[in-house]
BAFI-3210 file (N, C-alpha, C; in Angstrom, 3 decimals, decimal comma, padded with zeros to 6 digits):
// residues 261
n [1|2|3|4|5|6|7|8|9|10|11|12|13|14|15|16|17|18|19|20|21|22|23|24|25|26|27|28|29|30|31|32|33|34|35|36|37|38|39|40|41|42|43|44|45|46|47|48|49|50|51|52|53|54|55|56|57|58|59|60|61|62|63|64|65|66|67|68|69|70|71|72|73|74|75|76|77|78|79|80|81|82|83|84|85|86|87|88|89|90|91|92|93|94|95|96|97|98|99|100|101|102|103|104|105|106|107|108|109|110|111|112|113|114|115|116|117|118|119|120|121|122|123|124|125|126|127|128|129|130|131|132|133|134|135|136|137|138|139|140|141|142|143|144|145|146|147|148|149|150|151|152|153|154|155|156|157|158|159|160|161|162|163|164|165|166|167|168|169|170|171|172|173|174|175|176|177|178|179|180|181|182|183|184|185|186|187|188|189|190|191|192|193|194|195|196|197|198|199|200|201|202|203|204|205|206|207|208|209|210|211|212|213|214|215|216|217|218|219|220|221|222|223|224|225|226|227|228|229|230|231|232|233|234|235|236|237|238|239|240|241|242|243|244|245|246|247|248|249|250|251|252|253|254|255|256|257|258|259|260|261]
n.u [028,829|027,469|024,362|024,775|027,460|027,385|025,663|027,219|029,425|028,191|027,135|029,489|030,450|028,519|029,046|031,614|031,117|029,454|031,138|032,904|031,582|029,688|026,800|023,416|023,019|021,254|018,575|016,592|013,290|011,063|011,049|011,101|008,589|008,195|006,142|003,335|001,862|-000,589|000,206|-000,683|-000,755|000,479|003,082|003,887|006,623|007,853|009,652|010,441|012,272|014,653|016,605|019,117|017,984|018,580|017,097|018,107|016,928|017,458|016,532|017,129|017,216|017,565|020,215|021,028|021,061|017,997|016,948|015,765|014,228|013,814|012,354|010,687|009,241|008,578|007,145|006,908|006,169|005,292|007,114|009,445|011,537|012,927|014,149|014,442|015,874|016,582|018,600|019,296|020,387|022,320|024,067|025,656|025,969|025,223|022,533|021,373|018,518|016,666|016,361|013,604|011,222|009,655|006,965|005,505|002,369|000,626|-002,050|-005,220|-007,692|-010,976|-012,553|-013,952|-016,849|-017,018|-018,334|-021,035|-021,891|-023,679|-023,286|-023,814|-025,175|-027,097|-027,024|-024,773|-023,158|-020,844|-018,701|-016,788|-014,048|-012,206|-009,401|-007,573|-006,628|-009,145|-010,017|-010,062|-011,617|-013,767|-014,779|-015,670|-017,943|-021,188|-023,386|-022,905|-023,921|-026,732|-029,412|-031,816|-035,360|-035,994|-033,974|-031,605|-028,392|-026,234|-023,591|-020,310|-017,314|-014,004|-011,989|-009,002|-008,207|-009,567|-012,058|-015,325|-017,246|-020,592|-022,801|-026,105|-029,699|-031,849|-031,866|-034,053|-034,225|-033,106|-033,636|-033,595|-031,611|-030,584|-027,648|-026,642|-024,031|-023,191|-020,943|-017,411|-013,920|-010,462|-007,138|-005,378|-006,553|-008,493|-011,852|-015,127|-017,574|-020,243|-023,228|-023,260|-024,777|-025,373|-026,574|-027,594|-028,062|-029,565|-028,615|-030,486|-028,250|-026,268|-024,279|-024,682|-023,465|-023,271|-021,266|-021,079|-020,066|-017,941|-019,149|-020,567|-023,185|-024,823|-026,626|-028,821|-030,434|-033,784|-034,322|-031,977|-029,100|-026,921|-023,423|-020,379|-016,784|-013,485|-011,470|-010,855|-010,609|-011,469|-013,567|-016,966|-019,778|-023,264|-024,825|-027,358|-030,709|-033,081|-033,354|-032,649|-030,674|-027,865|-025,894|-022,498|-019,932|-016,710|-013,898|-012,308|-010,903|-013,236|-014,931|-017,572|-020,357|-023,101|-025,466|-027,728|-030,631]
n.v [001,163|002,189|003,507|004,776|005,633|007,476|009,434|010,309|011,503|013,602|015,102|015,972|017,718|019,733|020,722|021,795|023,840|025,521|026,342|027,858|030,168|030,518|031,299|030,969|027,648|024,693|023,454|020,971|021,010|019,404|016,020|013,200|010,719|007,359|004,901|002,660|000,677|-000,906|-003,545|-002,836|-000,115|003,340|005,053|008,209|010,146|012,983|016,057|018,952|021,832|024,444|027,370|029,142|030,019|028,782|025,652|022,295|019,038|015,563|012,271|009,071|005,543|002,773|003,571|004,270|006,528|007,865|008,150|011,137|011,785|014,482|016,318|017,893|015,864|012,325|009,553|006,350|002,973|-000,235|-001,933|-000,594|-000,492|-000,254|001,450|004,933|008,147|011,706|014,215|017,649|020,494|023,518|026,559|026,693|024,147|020,725|018,886|015,995|013,954|012,137|008,548|007,061|004,470|002,089|000,105|-002,682|-004,082|-007,161|-007,439|-008,101|-007,149|-007,028|-005,672|-002,483|-000,620|002,746|005,160|006,456|008,341|010,571|011,773|014,898|014,319|012,512|009,886|008,539|006,815|007,005|004,897|004,642|002,804|001,040|-000,644|-001,322|-001,529|-002,627|-005,821|-005,883|-007,512|-008,372|-005,990|-004,687|-005,978|-005,634|-006,992|-007,368|-005,300|-003,571|-001,287|000,466|001,196|000,418|001,103|000,456|-000,976|-000,443|-000,544|-001,058|000,382|000,212|002,663|004,465|002,523|002,205|003,280|002,976|003,426|003,555|003,179|004,049|003,609|006,524|008,480|009,847|013,329|014,782|012,575|009,721|006,846|003,376|001,457|-001,805|-004,066|-007,140|-008,805|-008,550|-008,167|-007,669|-006,730|-008,086|-010,421|-010,476|-010,907|-009,686|-011,117|-010,997|-009,368|-005,784|-002,701|000,686|003,991|006,834|010,202|011,933|014,775|017,929|018,678|020,183|022,196|025,627|029,069|032,554|035,375|038,212|041,320|040,259|038,098|034,806|033,360|030,434|027,880|025,078|022,004|021,460|018,951|018,039|017,942|020,243|019,993|020,541|020,883|021,155|020,438|018,870|016,130|015,719|015,401|015,314|017,322|017,772|020,800|022,038|020,909|022,044|024,312|025,676|027,380|029,451|031,934|032,593|033,915|035,644|033,777|030,935|028,614|026,642|023,723|022,721|020,573|018,684|016,307|013,538|012,380]
n.w [002,383|005,351|006,808|009,290|009,226|007,096|008,167|010,343|009,076|007,667|009,812|010,991|009,029|009,201|011,778|011,395|009,502|010,966|013,057|011,608|011,159|009,147|007,006|008,362|009,199|008,006|009,960|011,601|012,427|012,640|012,714|010,408|010,809|011,982|010,400|010,040|007,635|005,486|003,159|000,633|000,590|000,535|002,124|003,779|004,365|006,051|006,459|008,353|007,903|008,693|007,856|005,904|002,701|-000,662|000,400|000,131|-000,439|000,157|-000,003|001,560|001,263|003,194|003,554|001,009|-001,765|-002,944|-006,081|-007,491|-005,275|-003,890|-002,444|000,407|001,388|001,127|-000,505|-000,128|-001,240|000,180|-000,930|-001,161|000,668|004,059|005,997|006,347|005,770|005,613|004,110|004,618|003,030|002,539|001,559|003,748|004,984|005,823|007,239|008,900|009,124|011,672|011,604|010,021|010,203|008,094|008,459|007,225|007,063|006,983|004,816|005,785|005,636|004,568|001,567|002,132|001,917|001,693|000,954|-001,041|-003,870|-006,017|-009,310|-011,091|-013,400|-012,782|-013,459|-012,859|-010,384|-007,812|-006,087|-003,175|-001,975|000,615|002,160|000,135|-003,385|-005,666|-007,121|-010,462|-012,407|-010,822|-009,669|-011,950|-012,716|-013,453|-012,450|-009,790|-008,334|-006,960|-007,046|-005,199|-005,716|-008,296|-010,059|-012,588|-012,913|-015,423|-016,201|-014,862|-013,737|-012,751|-011,284|-010,498|-008,741|-006,202|-006,576|-007,911|-010,755|-011,392|-013,978|-014,551|-015,016|-015,325|-012,312|-009,821|-008,934|-005,777|-004,078|-001,954|-002,194|-002,068|-002,407|-003,006|-002,607|-003,717|-003,800|-003,431|-004,134|-003,315|-004,556|-002,984|-002,403|-000,451|000,553|000,350|002,020|002,843|001,698|001,337|002,192|001,375|001,871|-000,161|-001,369|-004,110|-006,168|-006,055|-003,401|-002,407|-000,247|000,073|-000,073|000,877|000,966|002,990|004,114|005,679|006,885|006,683|005,032|005,274|003,566|003,160|002,060|003,255|004,268|005,277|007,514|008,966|009,499|011,368|011,646|013,045|011,408|008,227|008,458|010,995|013,970|013,323|014,057|014,654|013,760|013,569|013,348|012,855|011,342|008,054|007,319|008,161|009,779|009,759|011,677|011,629|012,790|014,315|011,916|010,282|009,097|006,984|006,297|004,890|006,056|005,588|007,194]
ca.u [028,827|026,180|023,676|025,377|028,681|027,001|025,122|028,311|030,208|027,403|027,068|030,792|030,497|027,686|029,755|032,715|030,580|028,933|032,282|033,544|030,779|028,971|025,390|022,649|022,979|019,928|018,193|015,348|012,361|010,159|011,691|010,204|008,081|007,977|004,741|002,944|000,799|-000,865|001,075|-001,211|-000,831|001,679|003,389|004,451|007,570|007,987|010,561|010,344|013,622|014,882|017,965|019,224|017,509|017,654|017,355|018,066|016,584|017,781|016,103|017,906|016,539|018,542|021,546|021,308|020,348|016,805|016,970|014,582|013,534|014,469|011,397|010,652|008,485|008,789|006,035|007,265|005,268|005,894|008,171|010,541|012,583|012,447|014,704|014,514|016,240|016,741|019,561|018,897|021,632|022,344|025,440|026,393|026,329|024,233|022,042|020,744|017,369|016,598|015,885|012,201|011,053|008,408|006,534|004,446|001,492|-000,101|-003,424|-006,273|-008,924|-011,801|-012,947|-014,958|-017,520|-016,961|-019,267|-021,633|-022,283|-024,217|-022,850|-024,912|-025,950|-028,124|-026,912|-023,478|-022,970|-019,447|-018,500|-015,428|-013,704|-011,009|-008,226|-006,698|-007,226|-010,049|-009,706|-010,849|-012,660|-014,934|-015,331|-016,280|-019,098|-022,377|-024,338|-022,594|-024,494|-028,176|-029,862|-033,240|-036,250|-036,106|-032,877|-030,768|-026,968|-025,946|-022,153|-019,460|-015,933|-013,056|-011,065|-008,115|-007,950|-010,534|-013,330|-016,102|-018,282|-021,749|-023,722|-027,429|-030,839|-031,983|-032,308|-034,864|-033,500|-033,435|-034,246|-032,671|-031,530|-029,619|-026,941|-026,199|-022,963|-023,327|-019,653|-016,272|-012,615|-009,371|-005,983|-004,662|-007,298|-009,489|-013,169|-016,319|-018,398|-021,644|-023,660|-023,192|-025,691|-025,114|-027,539|-027,100|-029,057|-029,251|-028,694|-029,600|-028,032|-025,058|-024,253|-024,405|-023,127|-023,149|-020,411|-021,479|-019,483|-017,126|-019,917|-020,911|-024,545|-024,897|-027,965|-028,790|-031,792|-034,556|-034,324|-030,597|-028,584|-025,601|-022,394|-019,137|-015,604|-012,325|-010,584|-011,553|-010,581|-011,768|-014,857|-018,063|-020,878|-024,445|-025,007|-028,781|-031,616|-034,366|-033,378|-031,901|-029,760|-027,087|-024,883|-021,255|-019,063|-015,274|-013,418|-011,388|-011,235|-014,174|-015,356|-018,995|-020,918|-024,468|-025,783|-029,147|-031,059]
ca.v [002,293|002,104|004,766|005,416|006,315|008,650|010,452|010,849|012,396|014,803|015,884|016,612|018,842|020,799|021,316|022,584|025,050|026,393|026,921|028,814|031,390|030,625|031,687|030,006|026,290|024,085|022,720|020,225|021,270|018,256|014,851|012,203|009,780|005,987|004,614|001,293|000,696|-002,178|-003,803|-002,216|001,326|004,152|005,880|009,526|010,691|014,425|016,747|020,411|022,338|025,881|027,739|030,040|029,462|027,655|024,381|021,137|017,806|014,295|011,131|007,840|004,294|001,786|004,128|004,550|007,668|007,580|009,055|011,966|012,077|015,724|017,224|017,796|014,653|011,181|008,617|005,021|001,846|-001,236|-002,644|000,334|-000,538|-000,230|002,555|006,147|009,422|012,751|015,266|018,997|021,244|024,848|027,016|026,513|022,768|019,659|018,267|014,709|013,664|010,830|007,468|006,672|003,090|001,726|-001,236|-003,134|-005,046|-008,058|-006,974|-009,108|-006,375|-007,153|-004,381|-001,761|000,434|003,931|006,224|006,471|009,695|010,664|012,926|015,783|013,797|011,636|008,559|007,985|006,662|006,727|004,165|004,708|001,615|001,127|000,204|-001,729|-001,539|-003,737|-006,743|-005,296|-008,358|-008,418|-004,640|-004,273|-006,825|-004,858|-007,819|-007,361|-004,098|-003,379|-000,007|000,445|002,045|-000,022|001,622|-000,605|-000,710|-000,896|-000,715|-000,770|000,605|000,508|003,765|004,855|001,407|002,027|003,922|002,292|004,250|002,792|003,834|003,569|004,280|007,824|008,579|011,027|014,318|014,969|011,323|008,815|005,489|002,487|000,566|-003,028|-004,777|-008,548|-009,481|-007,723|-008,747|-006,743|-007,332|-008,915|-011,656|-010,362|-011,008|-009,259|-012,315|-010,667|-008,155|-004,538|-001,694|002,049|004,928|008,080|011,115|012,532|016,243|018,918|018,559|020,905|023,305|026,878|030,149|033,923|036,142|039,611|042,066|039,402|036,996|033,772|032,864|029,083|027,324|023,679|021,486|021,373|017,577|017,701|018,476|020,842|019,560|021,296|020,288|022,049|019,980|018,024|014,750|015,733|014,896|016,130|017,470|018,439|022,200|022,275|020,138|022,731|025,383|025,316|028,477|029,854|032,966|032,258|035,076|035,356|033,051|029,858|027,918|025,535|023,047|022,407|019,623|018,311|014,873|013,270|011,366]
ca.w [003,324|006,021|007,099|010,466|008,813|006,299|009,065|011,146|008,225|007,401|011,045|011,169|008,099|009,761|012,908|010,864|008,873|012,017|013,758|010,716|011,099|007,880|007,090|009,172|008,661|008,114|011,162|011,429|013,527|012,737|012,127|009,811|011,794|011,549|010,116|009,713|006,636|004,846|002,015|-000,581|000,752|000,370|003,294|003,507|005,335|005,828|007,350|008,363|008,125|008,654|007,479|004,761|001,440|-000,832|001,069|-000,775|000,270|-000,489|000,806|001,466|001,635|003,651|003,389|-000,394|-002,333|-003,746|-007,233|-007,684|-004,011|-003,481|-001,812|001,867|001,711|000,232|-000,344|-000,631|-001,033|001,060|-001,625|-001,419|001,681|005,430|006,784|005,539|006,380|004,616|004,396|004,224|002,859|001,916|001,351|004,998|005,245|005,697|008,460|008,607|009,992|012,318|010,742|010,177|009,772|007,422|008,867|006,330|007,714|006,098|004,636|005,958|005,751|003,362|001,018|002,910|001,160|002,545|000,585|-002,372|-004,238|-007,370|-010,082|-011,469|-014,528|-012,207|-014,054|-012,471|-008,935|-007,490|-004,844|-002,635|-001,203|001,470|001,969|-000,954|-004,721|-005,923|-008,210|-011,546|-012,995|-009,931|-009,531|-013,216|-013,004|-013,100|-011,723|-008,352|-007,725|-007,092|-006,505|-004,870|-006,505|-009,672|-010,879|-013,130|-013,136|-016,784|-016,414|-013,704|-014,170|-011,675|-011,555|-009,392|-007,839|-005,126|-006,930|-008,940|-011,366|-011,840|-014,896|-014,193|-015,609|-014,650|-010,924|-009,551|-008,119|-004,359|-003,635|-001,282|-002,716|-001,437|-003,314|-002,343|-003,306|-003,346|-003,694|-003,822|-003,826|-003,605|-005,223|-002,026|-002,224|000,603|-000,048|001,073|001,956|003,048|000,990|002,088|001,652|001,825|001,321|-000,734|-001,912|-005,399|-006,162|-005,407|-001,964|-002,083|000,703|-000,627|000,848|000,384|001,875|003,086|005,238|006,539|007,423|005,716|005,176|004,751|003,394|002,763|001,902|004,501|004,781|005,640|008,773|008,829|010,443|011,313|012,251|013,033|010,345|007,266|008,941|012,416|014,443|012,828|015,007|014,118|014,158|013,780|012,504|012,909|010,342|006,846|007,015|009,333|009,551|010,443|011,833|011,602|013,961|013,925|010,682|010,453|007,881|007,056|005,346|005,222|006,061|005,493|008,176]
c.u [027,461|025,638|024,316|026,635|028,350|026,504|026,217|029,147|029,468|027,306|028,377|030,935|029,679|028,414|030,891|032,198|030,081|030,071|032,961|032,745|030,049|027,543|024,626|022,530|021,577|019,749|016,859|014,461|011,347|010,769|010,668|009,836|007,903|006,484|004,566|001,763|000,551|-000,009|000,610|-001,159|000,522|001,868|003,842|005,350|007,773|008,913|010,305|011,707|013,667|016,336|017,952|018,791|018,569|018,099|017,194|017,841|017,021|017,415|016,965|017,035|017,606|019,974|021,919|020,463|019,146|016,761|015,658|013,837|014,170|013,484|011,465|009,845|008,842|007,728|006,403|006,118|005,991|007,020|009,439|011,664|012,025|012,932|014,920|015,035|016,486|017,856|019,016|020,165|021,371|023,804|026,308|026,860|025,140|023,820|021,280|019,642|017,566|016,099|014,426|012,025|009,680|008,082|005,344|003,667|000,799|-001,559|-004,395|-007,631|-009,741|-012,184|-014,089|-015,535|-017,676|-018,076|-019,817|-022,105|-022,716|-023,669|-024,066|-025,735|-027,082|-028,150|-025,574|-023,362|-021,518|-019,377|-017,033|-015,188|-012,395|-010,683|-007,450|-007,398|-008,065|-009,543|-010,637|-011,915|-013,918|-015,599|-016,074|-017,520|-020,369|-023,369|-024,076|-023,259|-026,004|-028,555|-031,368|-034,045|-036,363|-035,037|-031,990|-029,328|-026,592|-024,465|-021,419|-018,022|-015,065|-012,127|-010,247|-007,939|-009,021|-011,863|-014,009|-017,181|-019,385|-022,576|-025,098|-028,490|-031,100|-032,501|-033,116|-034,065|-034,009|-034,136|-033,187|-032,775|-030,585|-028,973|-026,422|-025,157|-022,970|-021,986|-018,559|-014,987|-011,539|-008,174|-005,162|-005,398|-008,292|-010,878|-014,236|-017,347|-019,886|-022,020|-023,608|-024,064|-025,345|-026,106|-026,889|-028,283|-028,609|-029,328|-030,124|-029,503|-026,831|-025,298|-023,882|-024,135|-023,070|-022,332|-020,804|-020,842|-018,736|-017,868|-020,336|-022,309|-024,641|-026,354|-027,852|-030,223|-032,494|-034,574|-032,925|-030,217|-027,173|-024,675|-021,168|-018,030|-014,478|-011,278|-011,358|-011,643|-010,918|-013,115|-015,958|-019,202|-022,039|-024,533|-026,468|-029,582|-033,007|-034,490|-032,570|-030,997|-029,079|-026,083|-023,665|-020,370|-017,605|-014,853|-012,441|-011,860|-012,123|-014,556|-016,803|-019,356|-022,355|-024,587|-027,290|-029,532|-031,285]
c.v [002,340|003,476|005,495|006,199|007,581|009,767|011,097|011,839|013,700|015,689|016,613|017,814|020,016|021,497|022,205|023,907|026,030|027,101|027,986|030,094|031,587|031,084|030,618|028,651|025,708|023,366|022,042|020,461|020,151|017,087|013,967|011,146|008,393|005,728|003,124|001,356|-000,726|-002,323|-003,092|-000,699|002,002|005,018|007,259|009,929|012,165|015,024|018,249|020,968|023,850|026,145|028,651|029,334|029,634|026,423|023,252|019,865|016,590|013,157|009,909|006,661|003,264|002,249|004,495|005,720|007,184|008,600|009,813|012,322|013,311|016,762|017,073|016,589|013,560|010,139|007,267|004,031|000,822|-002,017|-001,796|000,268|-000,304|000,968|003,772|007,310|010,414|013,693|016,587|019,836|022,624|025,260|026,820|025,084|021,839|019,182|017,011|014,424|012,359|009,799|007,169|005,287|002,881|000,281|-001,640|-004,271|-005,909|-007,613|-008,147|-008,418|-006,543|-005,778|-003,765|-000,640|001,648|004,917|005,980|007,884|009,716|011,912|013,693|015,264|012,873|010,255|007,893|007,988|006,270|006,042|004,258|003,491|001,821|-000,285|-000,101|-001,647|-002,794|-004,589|-006,404|-006,225|-008,453|-007,046|-004,198|-005,086|-006,140|-005,665|-007,860|-006,203|-004,039|-002,071|-000,058|001,308|001,651|000,499|000,462|-000,131|-001,302|-001,151|-000,358|-000,674|000,969|001,622|004,047|003,751|001,141|002,728|003,123|003,248|003,333|003,656|003,204|004,160|005,540|007,720|009,861|012,021|014,359|013,750|010,432|007,419|004,674|001,621|-000,613|-003,717|-006,223|-009,217|-008,529|-008,397|-007,717|-007,490|-008,212|-010,228|-011,632|-010,228|-010,479|-010,375|-012,018|-009,416|-006,931|-003,506|-000,327|002,982|006,173|008,892|011,627|014,052|016,692|018,706|019,379|021,988|024,570|027,988|031,476|034,694|037,618|040,235|041,157|038,245|036,046|033,267|031,508|028,666|025,920|023,155|021,282|019,968|017,105|018,373|019,008|020,302|020,442|020,547|021,301|021,599|019,042|016,588|014,646|015,109|015,849|016,130|018,189|019,861|022,473|021,372|020,768|023,839|024,929|026,453|028,916|030,908|032,664|033,494|034,650|034,681|031,980|029,178|026,716|024,969|022,590|021,378|019,348|016,798|014,727|012,189|010,013]
c.w [003,997|006,374|008,273|010,100|008,023|007,202|009,905|010,340|007,980|008,636|011,306|010,244|008,615|010,892|012,428|010,280|009,918|012,740|012,917|010,536|009,795|008,115|007,844|008,502|008,787|009,446|010,887|012,647|013,712|011,975|011,407|010,846|011,192|011,372|009,860|008,759|006,138|003,587|000,746|-000,541|000,518|001,601|002,839|004,663|005,010|006,870|007,240|008,756|008,018|008,285|006,272|003,475|000,347|-000,051|000,057|000,036|-000,544|000,456|000,509|001,909|001,973|003,388|001,972|-000,890|-003,143|-004,881|-007,350|-006,426|-003,381|-002,967|-000,300|002,321|000,717|000,530|-000,946|-000,458|-000,179|000,384|-001,761|-000,388|003,057|006,235|005,883|006,387|005,254|005,060|003,866|004,157|002,288|001,769|002,582|005,194|005,116|007,079|008,065|009,610|010,740|011,312|011,064|009,568|009,147|007,769|008,009|006,992|006,664|006,023|004,748|006,066|004,470|002,833|001,833|002,072|002,062|002,234|-000,816|-002,660|-005,707|-008,050|-010,597|-012,641|-014,093|-012,866|-013,730|-010,953|-008,693|-006,133|-004,437|-001,743|-000,446|001,941|000,689|-002,304|-004,933|-007,088|-009,368|-012,126|-012,137|-009,849|-010,782|-013,589|-012,514|-012,279|-010,222|-007,614|-007,975|-006,406|-006,321|-005,828|-007,959|-010,601|-011,329|-013,279|-014,485|-017,035|-015,127|-014,182|-012,974|-012,117|-010,311|-008,362|-006,817|-005,382|-008,031|-009,440|-011,882|-012,776|-014,699|-015,115|-014,804|-013,207|-010,747|-008,713|-006,688|-003,776|-002,989|-001,886|-001,835|-002,511|-002,495|-003,222|-002,809|-003,072|-004,145|-003,368|-004,136|-004,175|-004,294|-001,755|-001,086|-000,014|000,900|000,938|002,069|002,253|001,905|001,394|002,229|001,134|000,739|-001,236|-003,264|-005,293|-006,473|-003,902|-001,519|-001,035|-000,058|000,381|000,103|001,408|001,818|004,326|006,220|007,171|006,299|006,026|004,487|004,598|002,840|002,674|003,240|005,084|005,170|006,953|008,544|009,909|010,300|012,027|012,191|012,019|009,442|007,763|010,422|012,746|014,007|013,828|014,332|014,646|014,463|012,870|012,471|011,870|009,133|006,388|008,297|008,921|010,403|010,477|011,751|012,893|013,518|012,643|010,984|009,089|008,060|005,995|005,754|005,217|005,989|006,489|007,509]
res [m|n|a|s|f|i|r|a|v|l|s|a|l|v|a|f|a|t|a|a|g|a|a|p|c|p|t|i|s|e|q|p|q|s|v|a|i|l|q|c|q|t|a|t|f|q|v|t|a|n|g|s|l|p|l|t|f|q|w|y|r|d|g|n|v|i|a|g|a|t|n|s|f|y|s|p|s|c|q|s|g|w|e|f|f|v|t|v|s|n|a|c|g|v|v|t|s|a|v|a|y|l|n|c|l|l|d|v|v|p|p|t|l|v|q|a|r|v|l|k|d|l|r|t|v|v|l|w|w|y|p|c|p|l|f|a|p|v|a|n|e|a|e|n|y|a|i|s|g|g|v|l|v|t|n|a|t|l|t|s|g|t|n|v|l|l|r|t|t|p|l|a|p|a|t|r|y|e|v|t|v|e|y|m|e|d|v|e|g|n|i|l|l|e|p|v|t|i|g|f|w|t|p|p|y|q|l|s|f|v|r|t|n|g|q|l|r|l|s|w|p|t|n|a|i|l|q|q|s|l|s|v|t|g|v|w|a|d|v|s|n|e|v|s|a|l|t|v|s|n|g|p|t|r|f|f|r|v|r|f|p]
***
């Protein structure tokens, strides 16, 4: 039984229930969108639906029911199939979404070091990598990492596929360091051929705030620059590099962070 036939039957049931004057039937206001991801990544399909509660969701892969996929979203990997749609049902009937396609791209991207950050113990440096999980035997080799200022890397541990925890000799507080990675490889066989270096600061560097009478008073280290954005993943812009405190009034939702020159 193919996907087109299933969708036609479900649509007919919705039309019958609506004509019979049943409670508001489910409707889809935002369809799942087709996506393209690397072979090592996971996609997310999502649908937004309206209608009398409760609404029930069921996702299909290549026309077949996906066991347990009963939320308004579904996150498949590239090995899970290519065509996806979801049905939304309630006491009135059933509506079927458009088909969304998953396009898996061959991963030829070498490991990219995105960020380095120090934990409060001043002896653990976390490295974030993108896009694919790293090859553990290489990521766990402490000799592949070097930190400036005479700091020694005593141990390296791969966690969550793309994070590496470096255990080090003690780092000085409020100090800028650089970590250099000599060699890295991911599970897809992509290799970082040239050494890469990224800078980071040790705590204290956190952005702090005090809320008074509906206003927010932000403060940050004097050697840092405050940035703001309208979303966490949006474009960040410098707010000021001349002061280390700012009062923010009520208004649109904004996100703040600090950076170091």
